C-alpha positions in Angstrom: 2.3 -40.2 16.1 1.9 -40.3 12.3 2.4 -37.3 10.1 -1.3 -37.4 9.2 -2.3 -37.1 12.9 0.2 -34.3 13.5 -1.0 -32.3 10.5 -4.7 -32.7 11.5 -3.8 -31.7 15.1 -1.8 -28.7 14.0 -4.5 -27.5 11.7 -7.2 -27.9 14.4 -5.0 -26.0 17.0 -4.6 -23.2 14.5 -8.4 -23.1 13.9 -9.1 -23.1 17.6 -6.7 -20.2 18.2 -8.1 -18.2 15.2 -11.7 -18.7 16.3 -10.8 -17.8 19.9 -9.0 -14.6 18.9 -11.8 -13.7 16.5 -14.5 -14.2 19.1 -12.7 -12.2 21.7 -12.0 -9.4 19.2 -15.7 -9.3 18.1 -16.9 -9.1 21.7 -14.4 -6.5 22.6 -15.3 -4.3 19.5 -19.0 -4.8 20.2 -18.7 -3.8 23.9 -16.4 -0.8 23.2 -18.6 0.5 20.4 -21.7 0.1 22.6 -20.1 2.1 25.3 -18.9 4.8 22.9 -22.4 5.1 21.4 -23.9 5.6 24.9 -21.3 8.2 25.8 -21.8 10.0 22.6 -25.6 10.0 23.1 -25.4 11.4 26.6 -22.7 14.0 25.6 -24.8 15.1 22.7 -28.0 15.5 24.8 -26.0 17.4 27.4 -24.7 19.8 24.8 -28.2 20.3 23.4 -29.5 21.1 26.9 -26.8 23.7 27.4 -27.6 25.3 24.0 -31.4 25.4 24.8 -30.7 26.9 28.2 -28.6 29.7 26.7 -31.4 30.3 24.2 -33.9 30.9 27.0 -36.0 27.8 26.6 -38.2 26.9 29.6 -37.1 24.1 32.0 -39.9 21.7 31.1 -39.3 22.1 27.4 -35.6 21.4 27.9 -36.4 18.1 29.7 -38.9 17.2 27.0 -36.3 17.8 24.3 -33.5 15.8 25.8 -35.4 13.1 27.5 -36.3 11.0 24.5 -35.1 7.8 22.8 -34.4 6.0 26.0 -32.7 8.9 27.8 -34.1 9.9 31.2 -33.7 13.5 32.2 -34.0 15.1 35.6 -33.6 18.9 36.1 -33.1 20.3 39.5 -33.6 24.1 39.7 -31.8 26.4 42.1 -34.9 26.5 44.4 -34.9 22.8 44.7 -37.7 22.0 42.2 -37.1 18.8 40.3 -38.5 18.5 36.8 -38.5 15.3 34.8 -38.4 11.6 35.3 -37.0 9.9 38.4 -33.6 8.5 37.7 -33.1 4.7 38.0 -30.7 3.3 40.5 -28.5 0.2 40.5 -26.1 -1.4 38.1 -26.4 -1.1 34.4 -27.2 2.7 34.5 -24.9 5.2 33.0 -25.4 8.9 33.9 -24.1 12.3 33.0 -24.6 15.5 35.0 -24.2 19.0 33.7 -24.9 22.5 35.0 -27.0 24.9 32.8 -26.6 28.7 32.4 -29.3 30.9 30.9 -31.4 34.0 31.3 -34.4 32.3 32.8 -35.1 30.0 35.8 -32.9 27.4 34.3 -29.8 29.5 35.2 -27.7 27.4 37.6 -29.9 24.4 37.4 -28.4 20.9 37.4 -29.4 18.4 34.7 -28.8 14.7 35.1 -29.2 12.4 32.1 -29.2 8.6 32.4 -29.4 5.6 30.1 -30.1 2.0 31.0 -27.3 -0.1 29.4 -28.9 -3.4 30.2 -30.0 -3.8 26.6 -26.5 -3.6 25.3 -25.4 -6.1 28.0 -28.1 -8.5 26.9 -27.1 -8.2 23.3 -23.5 -8.9 24.3 -24.5 -12.1 26.1 -26.5 -13.2 23.0 -23.5 -12.5 20.8 -21.3 -14.7 23.1 -23.7 -17.6 22.9 -23.9 -17.3 19.1 -20.1 -17.2 18.8 -19.7 -20.2 21.1 -22.3 -22.4 19.2 -21.1 -21.3 15.8 -17.4 -21.9 16.8 -18.1 -25.4 18.0 -20.1 -26.3 14.8 -17.3 -24.8 12.7 -14.6 -26.8 14.5 -16.6 -30.0 14.1 -17.0 -29.5 10.4 -13.4 -28.4 9.9 -12.1 -31.5 11.7 -14.0 -33.8 9.4 -13.0 -31.9 6.2 -9.4 -31.6 7.3 -9.1 -35.3 8.0 -10.5 -36.2 4.6 -8.3 -33.6 2.8 -5.1 -34.8 4.6 -5.9 -38.4 3.8 -6.3 -37.7 0.1 -3.3 -35.3 -0.1 -0.9 -37.7 1.6 -1.9 -40.8 -0.4 0.9 -40.2 -2.9 3.4 -40.2 0.0 2.5 -43.9 0.7 3.4 -44.7 -2.9 6.7 -42.8 -2.6 7.5 -44.7 0.6 6.8 -48.0 -1.1 9.0 -47.1 -4.1 11.8 -46.0 -1.9 11.7 -49.3 0.1 11.7 -51.2 -3.2 14.7 -49.3 -4.6 16.5 -49.8 -1.2 15.8 -53.6 -1.6 17.5 -53.6 -5.1 14.5 -53.0 -7.4 16.3 -50.5 -9.7 14.7 -48.8 -12.7 11.4 -48.1 -11.1 10.1 -44.5 -11.1 7.1 -42.7 -9.8 6.4 -40.9 -13.1 3.8 -38.5 -11.7 1.0 -37.4 -14.0 0.2 -34.1 -12.2 3.4 -32.3 -11.7 1.8 -28.9 -11.0 0.9 -29.9 -7.5 3.4 -29.9 -4.5 3.5 -33.6 -4.1 3.7 -34.1 -7.9 6.6 -31.8 -8.1 8.2 -33.7 -5.2 7.7 -37.0 -7.0 9.2 -35.5 -10.2 12.2 -34.2 -8.2 12.5 -37.7 -6.6 12.7 -39.3 -10.1 15.3 -36.7 -11.2 17.4 -37.5 -8.1 17.4 -41.2 -9.0 18.4 -40.4 -12.6 21.3 -38.2 -11.7 22.2 -37.7 -8.1 24.9 -35.2 -8.5 23.0 -33.0 -10.8 20.0 -33.1 -8.5 22.2 -32.0 -5.6 23.6 -29.1 -7.6 20.1 -28.0 -8.5 19.1 -28.2 -4.9 21.9 -25.9 -3.8 21.0 -23.5 -6.6 17.3 -23.5 -5.7 18.1 -22.9 -2.1 20.2 -19.9 -2.9 17.6 -18.5 -5.2 14.9 -19.1 -2.6 16.9 -17.2 0.1 17.5 -14.3 -2.2 13.9 -14.2 -3.1 12.9 -14.3 0.5 15.3 -11.4 1.3 13.8 -9.4 -1.6 10.3 -10.0 -0.3 11.2 -9.1 3.2 12.8 -5.9 2.1 9.9 -5.1 -0.2 7.3 -5.7 2.6 9.4 -3.7 5.2 9.7 -0.8 2.8 6.0 -0.9 1.9 4.9 -1.1 5.6 7.3 1.8 6.5 5.9 4.2 3.8 2.3 3.1 4.1 2.2 3.7 7.8 2.0 7.5 7.5 -0.8 7.9 5.0 -2.8 5.1 6.6 -2.5 6.7 10.0 -3.8 9.9 8.5 -6.7 8.1 6.9 -7.6 6.3 10.1 -7.4 9.4 12.3 -9.6 11.4 9.9 -12.1 8.6 9.5 -12.4 8.0 13.3 -12.8 11.7 13.9 -15.6 12.0 11.3 -17.2 8.8 12.7 -17.1 9.8 16.4 -17.6 13.6 16.2 -19.1 14.2 12.7 -22.3 15.4 14.2 -20.7 18.0 16.4 -18.2 19.4 13.9 -18.8 22.6 12.0 -18.8 22.7 8.2 -15.3 24.0 7.9 -13.7 21.4 10.2 -15.7 18.6 8.5 -14.6 19.6 5.0 -11.0 19.9 6.2 -11.1 16.3 7.5 -12.8 15.0 4.3 -10.1 16.7 2.2 -7.4 15.2 4.5 -9.0 11.7 4.2 -9.0 11.9 0.4 -5.5 13.3 0.1 -4.0 10.6 2.4 -5.9 7.9 0.5 -4.5 9.2 -2.8 -1.0 9.3 -1.4 -1.3 5.7 -0.3 -2.7 4.7 -3.7 0.3 6.3 -5.4 2.7 4.4 -3.2 0.9 1.1 -3.9 1.0 1.8 -7.7 4.8 2.5 -7.5 5.4 -0.6 -5.3 3.4 -2.8 -7.8 5.5 -1.3 -10.7 8.7 -2.2 -8.8 7.5 -5.7 -8.1 6.7 -6.2 -11.8 10.2 -5.0 -12.7 11.7 -7.6 -10.3 10.0 -10.4 -12.2 11.4 -9.4 -15.7 8.1 -8.2 -17.2 7.3 -8.7 -20.9 7.8 -5.6 -22.9 5.6 -4.5 -25.8 8.5 -3.5 -28.1 7.9 -1.0 -30.9 9.8 1.9 -32.5 9.8 4.8 -30.2 10.9 8.3 -31.3 12.9 9.7 -28.4 12.5 13.3 -29.5 8.7 13.1 -29.6 8.7 11.4 -26.2 10.8 14.1 -24.7 8.7 16.9 -26.3 5.5 15.4 -24.8 7.0 15.2 -21.3 8.4 18.7 -21.6 4.9 20.1 -22.5 3.5 18.2 -19.4 6.2 19.6 -17.2 5.6 23.2 -18.3 1.9 22.8 -17.5 2.8 21.5 -14.0 5.5 24.2 -13.4 4.5 27.2 -15.4 7.0 29.5 -13.8 10.0 27.2 -14.3 12.2 27.2 -17.4 12.0 23.8 -19.1 13.7 23.2 -22.5 14.5 20.3 -24.8 17.2 20.1 -27.5 19.4 17.6 -29.3 19.1 14.7 -31.8 16.1 12.5 -32.5 17.1 8.9 -32.2 14.7 6.0 -32.5 14.8 3.1 -30.1 13.0 -0.2 -29.8 11.1 -0.1 -26.5 7.8 -0.2 -24.6 6.3 3.3 -25.1 4.3 3.3 -21.9 7.3 2.1 -19.8 9.7 4.6 -21.3 7.2 7.4 -20.9 6.9 6.5 -17.2 10.7 6.4 -16.8 11.2 9.8 -18.4 8.2 11.3 -16.5 9.8 10.2 -13.2 13.1 11.9 -14.2 11.2 15.1 -15.2 9.2 15.1 -12.0 12.4 14.6 -9.9 14.1 17.4 -11.8 11.2 19.8 -11.3 11.0 19.2 -7.6 14.8 19.7 -7.3 14.8 22.9 -9.4 11.9 24.5 -7.6 9.1 26.6 -9.0 11.5 29.1 -10.8 14.3 26.8 -11.6 15.7 25.5 -14.9 15.3 22.0 -16.3 17.1 21.0 -19.6 16.5 17.8 -21.5 19.0 16.9 -24.3 19.2 13.8 -26.5 22.1 12.5 -28.5 23.6 9.3 -30.1 26.7 7.7 -28.7 27.6 4.7 -30.8 24.7 2.3 -30.8 23.0 4.0 -27.8 20.5 6.8 -27.5 21.5 9.1 -24.6 19.1 11.4 -22.8 20.3 13.8 -20.2 17.9 15.4 -17.7 19.6 18.2 -15.9 18.3 20.7 -13.3 19.9 23.6 -11.4 18.7 22.4 -8.0 20.9 21.6 -5.0 22.5 18.6 -6.8 23.4 15.1 -5.6 26.6 14.5 -3.5 29.1 12.2 -5.0 28.6 9.6 -2.2 24.8 9.4 -2.9 24.8 9.2 -6.7 24.3 5.4 -6.5 22.3 5.3 -3.3 19.5 7.5 -4.7 18.5 4.6 -6.9 17.7 2.4 -3.9 14.1 2.0 -3.0 12.4 4.5 -0.7 15.5 6.8 -0.5 15.1 10.6 -0.1 18.3 12.6 0.3 16.4 15.5 2.0 14.6 14.1 5.1 12.8 17.4 5.5 10.8 16.8 2.3 7.5 15.2 2.6 6.2 12.5 0.4 4.0 15.1 -1.3 6.7 17.7 -2.0 9.7 15.4 -2.4 8.3 12.2 -3.7 8.4 8.9 -1.9 11.7 7.7 -3.1 10.6 5.2 -5.7 10.6 7.2 -8.9 14.4 6.8 -9.7 14.3 3.1 -8.8 11.4 2.5 -11.2 13.1 4.5 -13.9 16.4 2.6 -13.6 14.5 -0.7 -13.6 12.7 0.3 -16.8 16.0 1.3 -18.5 17.7 -1.9 -17.5 14.7 -4.0 -18.7 15.3 -2.4 -22.1 19.0 -3.2 -22.1 20.0 0.3 -21.1 20.8 2.0 -17.8 20.2 5.1 -15.8 22.9 6.9 -13.8 23.6 10.2 -12.0 26.6 11.7 -13.7 28.9 14.4 -12.3 28.3 18.0 -13.4 30.8 20.8 -13.8 31.7 22.4 -10.4 30.5 25.8 -11.6 27.2 24.5 -13.0 25.6 22.9 -9.9 22.4 20.9 -10.0 22.0 17.2 -11.0 22.4 15.4 -14.3 20.7 12.1 -14.9 21.8 10.1 -18.0 19.4 7.6 -19.5 20.8 5.3 -22.1 18.8 3.0 -24.4 19.9 0.7 -27.3 19.1 2.2 -30.7 16.6 0.4 -32.9 18.4 -2.2 -35.2 17.3 -2.0 -38.8 17.7 -4.7 -41.4 19.3 -4.0 -44.8 17.8 -5.4 -48.1 20.0 -8.5 -47.9 18.4 -9.5 -44.6 21.5 -8.7 -42.5 21.4 -6.4 -39.4 22.5 -2.9 -40.4 24.3 -0.4 -38.3 21.9 1.5 -36.0 21.1 4.9 -37.5 19.5 7.7 -35.6 16.7 9.8 -37.1 17.5 13.2 -38.5 18.0 16.1 -36.1 15.0 18.0 -34.9 13.8 20.8 -37.2 14.9 24.2 -36.2 17.6 23.1 -33.7 20.5 23.2 -36.1 21.8 19.8 -34.7 22.5 16.6 -36.5 21.8 13.1 -35.4 25.3 12.4 -34.1 25.7 15.5 -31.9 26.0 15.0 -28.2 23.7 16.5 -25.7 
């Protein structure tokens, strides 16, 4: 069997399986939803009847109120009197019976509600016929299109086979020379030519490409596993709240409904924040292009300190130190420092202390973000920069972060040629100290030669110079 036939057969088998699974899923969802709708209708009418009975409504009025829109109602009083429509018998009839309590003749009466579900059954049969006919038509069209596409796509392989046979027969010097190297087969032909030019080099490149592909696959697997693990909780909350509102929204009181709506919005926002952080990590993995410009570290620190004070008004948050200037992407550096500040605020608590100091060490700008929280054990000072790591399992994603902020901050620092580490603190001080290092901006002297990096003057009113340490 040729590869063309095998490809066409494999694609058609996949299409048949997909269409079959889709059809069964649609039928199952339709049938389940129809049954739920009927159950909800009968339950709602039964609840309405009980409310009317407790309100003292007469039996005939109760039957008239609940026996509408395809629902048949039969009310049997305690004296045996039957009020309402005769109930149908046989298959396709769904009934609900409830006992009423009230101050009038309706007290102790038995109400039976029924709905003929044959309409839903007929609709399901029609849906099956439509899915069957549509699936057959789709398969026929797909078979024709797949056969044509495979024939066109595999045409270059025939040329490659002919060239390989010619080279095997001694016709050296011939090449495929593909004109469209951006396609899969074009890239294959180009790789084939390169192999003929230099076999050993091609083999080395193949081994390197295989190693890179395996590493990339491992990173993708880890990324997907982390994302699925953290997204499961907020998405479960969103689904639970949405299903409750959908199925019982008409029977919930205002307070419960508002609570579910707030929960739905909060969980959706939580999932959105997680997705934003995961996207940021993915971009950092691909060596993103940075919009480099002079950035005043002191001003950046001051802006984030002001923001942190607004978010934690009872905490003590201060900034001090030199005012170096680095060359970096302002938005990225602001995000990194913001993650550090948010992490420090959460660790310090509502009445804790957070101190941010900046200094110059050689050709590096150094920013320390320190809090007086519980601190980081020595064994975890490197592990906390892994993705989705929270040292305190008791913290929720809302109160303790989702474990991505430090990983993002380190990625941003390293993308700028710097680093972010958790350094030891004095035994008596407690808390955690995160050290962010960034290369200073390199200036050029009048002769056009790079000059030694120079920090900006110290901050006014601090009494510190540019070369003081934090």
